[in-house]
C-alpha positions as CSV (number, residue, x, y, z in Angstrom):
1,M,39.6,-2.0,43.6
2,I,41.3,-2.6,40.5
3,D,39.6,-6.0,40.0
4,L,36.4,-4.7,40.8
5,I,36.9,-2.1,37.6
6,T,37.9,-4.5,35.4
7,Q,34.8,-6.7,35.9
8,T,32.5,-4.0,36.0
9,C,34.0,-2.5,32.5
10,K,34.1,-6.4,31.0
11,H,30.2,-6.4,32.4
12,I,29.4,-2.6,30.5
13,K,31.2,-3.5,27.7
14,V,28.8,-6.8,27.2
15,L,25.9,-4.9,27.9
16,V,26.8,-2.6,24.8
17,L,27.7,-5.2,22.8
18,V,24.5,-7.0,23.4
19,T,22.3,-3.9,23.2
20,F,23.5,-3.2,20.1
21,T,23.1,-6.5,18.4
22,V,19.3,-6.8,19.6
23,Q,18.8,-3.3,17.7
24,F,21.0,-3.9,14.7
25,L,18.8,-7.6,14.2
26,S,15.4,-5.4,14.9
27,L,16.6,-3.2,12.3
28,V,17.2,-5.9,9.7
29,Q,14.0,-7.9,10.8
30,A,12.1,-4.7,10.1
31,T,14.0,-4.1,7.1
32,N,13.2,-7.5,5.2
33,K,9.6,-7.6,6.7
34,P,6.7,-8.0,3.9
35,L,3.9,-5.9,3.7
36,Q,0.4,-7.1,5.2
37,V,-2.7,-7.3,3.5
38,I,-5.2,-5.9,6.3
39,Y,-8.1,-5.1,3.8
40,A,-9.0,-5.0,0.3
41,V,-12.5,-4.3,-1.5
42,N,-13.2,-4.8,-5.5
43,A,-16.0,-1.6,-5.1
44,G,-19.2,-2.6,-7.4
45,G,-17.5,-6.3,-8.0
46,E,-17.3,-9.4,-6.7
47,E,-13.7,-11.4,-5.3
48,H,-10.5,-10.8,-7.1
49,T,-7.0,-12.1,-6.2
50,D,-4.6,-9.8,-8.2
51,R,-0.9,-10.6,-9.6
52,H,0.6,-9.5,-6.5
53,G,-1.6,-12.1,-4.6
54,I,-3.7,-9.2,-2.7
55,R,-7.3,-10.8,-2.6
56,Y,-10.1,-8.0,-2.8
57,E,-13.1,-9.0,-1.0
58,A,-16.9,-8.6,-2.9
59,D,-18.4,-4.8,-2.5
60,P,-19.7,-4.6,1.6
61,L,-22.1,-2.1,0.4
62,H,-24.0,-4.0,-2.4
63,G,-27.8,-2.9,-1.6
64,V,-26.6,-0.2,1.3
65,I,-25.7,3.1,0.1
66,G,-24.8,4.1,-3.5
67,T,-24.9,2.3,-6.7
68,A,-22.7,-0.3,-8.0
69,S,-21.6,-0.2,-12.1
70,A,-19.5,-2.2,-14.7
71,Y,-19.8,0.3,-17.3
72,G,-16.1,0.3,-17.3
73,K,-16.3,-3.1,-19.1
74,Q,-17.9,-1.5,-22.3
75,L,-13.9,0.1,-22.4
76,L,-11.4,-2.1,-25.0
77,M,-8.9,-2.1,-22.4
78,I,-7.8,-0.3,-19.3
79,G,-4.4,1.5,-19.5
80,R,-1.4,0.9,-17.0
81,V,-2.4,-2.8,-15.8
82,P,-2.3,-6.2,-17.1
83,Q,-5.7,-7.7,-18.2
84,S,-6.1,-10.0,-15.7
85,D,-6.1,-6.9,-13.4
86,E,-8.5,-4.7,-15.3
87,I,-11.5,-5.8,-13.3
88,L,-10.6,-3.5,-10.6
89,Y,-10.9,-0.3,-12.7
90,Q,-13.6,-1.8,-14.6
91,T,-16.1,-1.8,-11.6
92,E,-17.0,1.1,-9.1
93,R,-19.1,2.2,-6.7
94,Y,-20.5,5.9,-6.7
95,H,-23.4,7.8,-5.0
96,T,-25.2,10.8,-5.7
97,A,-24.3,12.1,-2.2
98,N,-21.3,11.3,0.6
99,F,-20.4,7.7,1.1
100,G,-18.1,5.6,2.8
101,Y,-16.5,2.6,4.1
102,E,-15.2,1.0,7.4
103,I,-11.7,-0.2,7.3
104,P,-10.3,-2.3,10.2
105,I,-7.1,-2.0,11.5
106,S,-4.6,-4.4,13.1
107,G,-2.5,-2.7,15.9
108,D,0.3,-0.1,15.9
109,G,2.6,0.4,13.2
110,D,3.3,1.5,9.3
111,Y,0.3,1.9,7.1
112,V,-0.7,2.7,3.4
113,L,-4.2,2.9,2.1
114,V,-3.7,2.3,-2.2
115,L,-7.0,4.4,-4.1
116,K,-7.8,2.7,-7.2
117,F,-9.6,4.9,-9.5
118,C,-10.7,5.0,-12.9
119,E,-12.8,7.6,-15.7
120,V,-14.6,5.4,-17.5
121,Y,-17.5,7.5,-18.8
122,F,-16.4,11.0,-19.3
123,N,-14.4,12.3,-22.0
124,A,-13.1,15.6,-20.7
125,P,-11.8,17.1,-17.5
126,N,-13.5,19.4,-14.7
127,M,-16.7,16.9,-15.1
128,K,-16.3,14.5,-12.1
129,V,-14.4,16.3,-9.2
130,F,-14.5,15.4,-5.3
131,D,-12.7,14.7,-2.3
132,V,-11.5,12.1,-0.3
133,V,-11.3,12.2,3.6
134,L,-9.7,9.7,5.8
135,N,-11.1,8.9,9.2
136,G,-13.8,11.9,9.4
137,E,-11.0,14.6,9.7
138,H,-7.9,14.1,7.3
139,T,-8.6,15.5,3.5
140,V,-5.8,13.8,2.0
141,I,-7.3,14.2,-1.9
142,A,-8.7,17.6,-2.2
143,E,-10.6,17.8,-5.6
144,L,-9.4,14.8,-7.3
145,D,-10.1,15.0,-11.3
146,I,-8.9,11.5,-12.4
147,F,-9.2,12.4,-16.2
148,Q,-7.4,15.2,-15.6
149,Q,-4.5,13.4,-13.9
150,V,-4.6,10.7,-16.5
151,G,-7.5,10.6,-19.0
152,K,-10.4,7.8,-19.5
153,G,-9.9,4.7,-19.7
154,V,-6.2,4.8,-17.6
155,A,-5.8,2.9,-14.3
156,H,-4.2,5.8,-11.4
157,D,-4.3,4.5,-7.8
158,E,-3.6,7.1,-4.9
159,Y,-1.2,6.3,-2.0
160,I,-2.0,7.3,1.8
161,F,0.5,6.7,4.1
162,F,-0.2,7.1,8.0
163,T,0.9,5.4,11.3
164,V,-1.1,3.6,13.9
165,S,0.1,4.7,17.7
166,R,-1.8,4.1,20.8
167,G,-5.6,4.8,19.6
168,K,-4.6,7.0,17.2
169,L,-3.9,7.9,13.7
170,F,-1.4,10.0,12.4
171,Y,-1.9,11.5,9.2
172,K,1.2,14.4,8.4
173,E,1.3,16.7,10.9
174,E,-2.5,15.6,12.1
175,E,-4.1,13.1,14.1
176,S,-7.6,11.6,15.4
177,D,-8.9,8.7,17.2
178,I,-9.5,5.5,16.1
179,K,-12.8,3.9,17.4
180,A,-13.4,0.3,18.0
181,S,-10.3,-0.7,15.9
182,K,-11.5,0.7,12.8
183,I,-11.2,4.1,10.4
184,T,-12.9,5.0,7.6
185,I,-12.6,6.7,4.3
186,E,-15.1,8.8,2.9
187,F,-15.7,9.9,-0.9
188,V,-17.1,14.0,-0.6
189,K,-19.5,15.3,-3.0
190,T,-18.9,18.3,-4.8
191,D,-20.4,20.3,-7.4
192,R,-19.4,18.3,-10.1
193,D,-21.0,14.8,-10.5
194,N,-20.8,12.5,-8.3
195,P,-17.7,10.8,-5.9
196,K,-16.7,7.2,-6.7
197,I,-14.0,4.4,-5.8
198,N,-13.1,1.5,-7.8
199,A,-11.3,-0.7,-5.5
200,F,-8.7,-0.3,-2.5
201,A,-6.5,-2.1,-0.5
202,L,-4.8,-1.3,3.3
203,L,-1.2,-2.3,3.7
204,K,0.6,-2.7,6.8
205,G,4.6,-3.2,6.8
206,D,7.2,-1.6,4.8
207,V,4.9,0.7,3.0
208,E,7.9,2.0,1.1
209,R,7.7,-1.2,-0.6
210,V,3.9,-1.1,-1.7
211,P,3.3,-2.1,-5.2
212,R,2.9,1.1,-7.7
213,L,1.8,1.4,-11.0
214,P,4.1,1.8,-14.0
215,P,4.6,5.1,-15.5
216,L,1.7,6.9,-17.1
217,N,3.7,7.8,-20.6
218,N,3.6,3.5,-21.0
219,D,1.0,3.5,-23.5
220,D,1.6,0.9,-25.7
221,P,-0.6,-2.3,-25.1
222,T,1.8,-4.5,-26.6
223,E,4.2,-3.8,-24.1
224,R,2.3,-3.8,-21.1
225,S,2.3,-7.6,-20.6
226,V,6.2,-7.2,-20.3
227,E,6.6,-5.0,-17.3
228,Q,3.1,-5.3,-15.7
229,D,2.4,-9.2,-15.7
230,I,5.4,-9.4,-13.5
231,I,4.3,-11.4,-9.7
232,N,5.8,-9.2,-7.2
233,E,5.9,-12.9,-4.9
234,D,8.2,-11.0,-2.1
235,I,6.5,-8.1,-1.2
236,I,3.1,-9.0,-0.2
237,E,2.7,-11.5,3.2
238,K,0.5,-14.8,1.5
239,P,-2.0,-16.2,3.4
240,T,-1.1,-19.9,4.9
241,S,-2.9,-21.8,2.3
242,T,-3.4,-20.1,-1.6
243,K,-4.8,-22.1,-4.4
244,A,-2.3,-22.6,-7.2
245,R,-2.4,-20.0,-10.0
246,K,-1.9,-20.4,-13.2
247,T,0.3,-17.4,-15.3
248,S,0.5,-17.2,-18.8
249,G,4.0,-17.9,-20.6
250,P,7.4,-17.9,-18.5
251,R,8.1,-16.3,-15.2
252,Q,9.3,-13.1,-15.4
253,P,12.7,-11.6,-13.1
254,N,11.3,-10.0,-10.1
255,P,12.4,-6.1,-10.2
256,Y,11.9,-5.5,-6.0
257,S,14.6,-8.5,-5.8
258,M,17.1,-7.1,-8.8
259,D,17.3,-3.8,-6.4
260,D,17.2,-3.4,-3.1
261,S,19.9,-1.1,-2.7
262,S,17.5,1.2,-0.9
263,V,16.1,-1.4,1.3
264,M,19.1,-2.7,2.1
265,L,21.1,0.8,2.9
266,P,19.8,1.0,6.4
267,V,21.5,-2.0,6.9
268,F,25.0,-1.6,5.6
269,I,25.1,1.8,8.0
270,A,24.6,-0.5,11.0
271,I,27.2,-3.0,9.7
272,G,29.5,0.1,9.1
273,A,28.8,1.3,12.7
274,F,28.8,-1.8,14.4
275,I,32.4,-2.9,13.0
276,P,34.4,-0.3,14.8
277,L,32.5,-0.2,18.0
278,L,33.2,-4.1,18.2
279,F,37.0,-3.6,17.3
280,C,37.2,-0.8,20.3
281,L,35.0,-3.0,22.9
282,C,38.2,-6.0,21.9
283,K,40.7,-3.8,22.2
284,L,39.7,-2.4,25.8
């Protein structure tokens, strides 16, 4: 009887150890998983690959709805972005009524929709104001005034975080149905000019590592190449085959690889819990 109890305890120890190890390895794998680019569009413009390796398709709504405009090319520069990526904020699509895009979804998981805007025409706030609605039900941005946010000729990104599970989209405390593995993003007209979008990208994976614009107070165009021309190669999952890109000047250090404390914190916690448990199991 004692031998049976001893064998049972050993089996339980092995089962606990295996279960914890599997969970630990899954946590490490999820933590280090790069972002996957699901879909990206350069609204009103042609195909473009940005400094992070995100490939933006040419606007699929050409000749379908709204108006494509390259008015932003008249500006001398676009603030907060390197010159190579200004095109994403120089071209746009607008419409005199509501309009939007269908966006494909790639299975369950965490997503972030990055919406790119730039006011290239008006010189004052409260001139162009509109809403943004996700999947027909979620008002993710109410009364967006680009000029009020950043001024004229300055890039402004909005980050929309949501989760997909079992055919439903979850945004904050709300949920909606996903049909045919696609969601929608709609730009809704108000009484102040027309809604617009410059570009957008849907990313999946570790959404906390999404590339973000530098702080708004970085207005010196001579400094932007130092901070903004950095290529973050480890945070975006690259296609299997890509053309080599020439970079201007020496390669800069990667800020994401220099400070991963927030990303690795769950790993450290798991290790801290794993070692005492392993010690206790070995003592039994």
